[in-house]
N, C-alpha and C positions, 0 to 999 in steps of 0.2 A: 330654232335657235341655231345660228351659224357658229361654226368653230373658227377660232382665230388661226390664221395661217402663220406658220413659223416665220416666214420672211417679213411679216408685218410687225413683229415684235420689236420694241425699241432696243437699241444696242447699247449696253453699258460700256462695252469696249469703245464704241464711237464717242460716247460721252467722255471717257477717260482721254481719248486722243484729243478731243477739243479742249479739255482742261489742260493737257500738256502744252498744246499750242498757245493757250492763253497765258501760261506761265512763261513761255519763251518770248511772246510778243504781246504784252499786256495792253498796249495802246490799240492794237488791231482787234483784239478779242475782249473788249471791255465787259460784255454782258454774258460771258460763258460761265455758268456755275461750276464751282470747284467741288469735287466730292470731299466729304469730311475725312475719309479714310486715307487720302492720298499721302499724307505726311505722317501717318501713325499706323504702320503695318503691324506693329507688335500687338496692338489691341484688336486687330481684325483677323489676322492670320497666324501670327507667331505666339499663340497661347498654348498652354498645355492642359493637363487634366487636373482637376475636374473641368469639364467643359462649361462655358458660360451658359446660363439659363436662357430660355426663350425671351424672358422679360429683359434680361441684361442686353441681349442682342438687339432687341427692339429699341431700348433706351439709347444704346450706342449709336444707332443709325437714325434715330428720330430727328435730330437737328439738320440732317443733310437735305439739300434741295433736290438731290437726285435719287432719293430713297425709293420712289415709285418705279422709276426706270430700272434701278438696280434690282429691285425685288422681282420685276417681270423678267429681267435678264437672267437672274439666278434660277428662277423656276424653269426657265427655258434651257439653260446651259447645265444646271445641276453641278455646281462646283464640288471638287473632291474634298476640300477642307477649308474651313474659315467661316467668317461671318460675312454674309453678303445679303443686302436687301432686308436687314433686320432678322435674318434667319441664320441659325448655326447649322453648318453643313458638315457631314461626316460621310466619306465615301459616296458622295453624290446623293445622299439622302438627308432629309430634314431631321435633325437630331431630336427635336421635340415629338416627332411622330414615331420614333423607334422605341422598342420595349426597353425599360430601364435596365434589364439584365443582358441586353445585347452586348456581346463581347467587343464590338466596334466602338462602344462608348467609353471603354476603359483601356488604357494602354497607349503606346506610342503609335501614331498613324503611319510613321515610316516603316513600321514592322509589318504592316498589312499588305 
């Protein structure tokens, strides 16, 4: 079984760039999918504690056409904080895989 090379992973940042171009020039970029989160950062990044559950994160991202690209990118980049690709991220780790009593799951992330 061959391992995926990092450079072959899809780029969520590239997808966001294409979406931004589509917003600026809609006639030129008619078929570029827009991520669902682009206009709603409060639901995906600016949340507090308690953290969203894994099920809530999946449901939030489910309608997005870019969820698979976003999920692969998130697993590659490991975001510091937020929901990306249907996963809640805390300090670059998937929150649902962390122990419930992990101190990083409670408190203000800016204090870490």
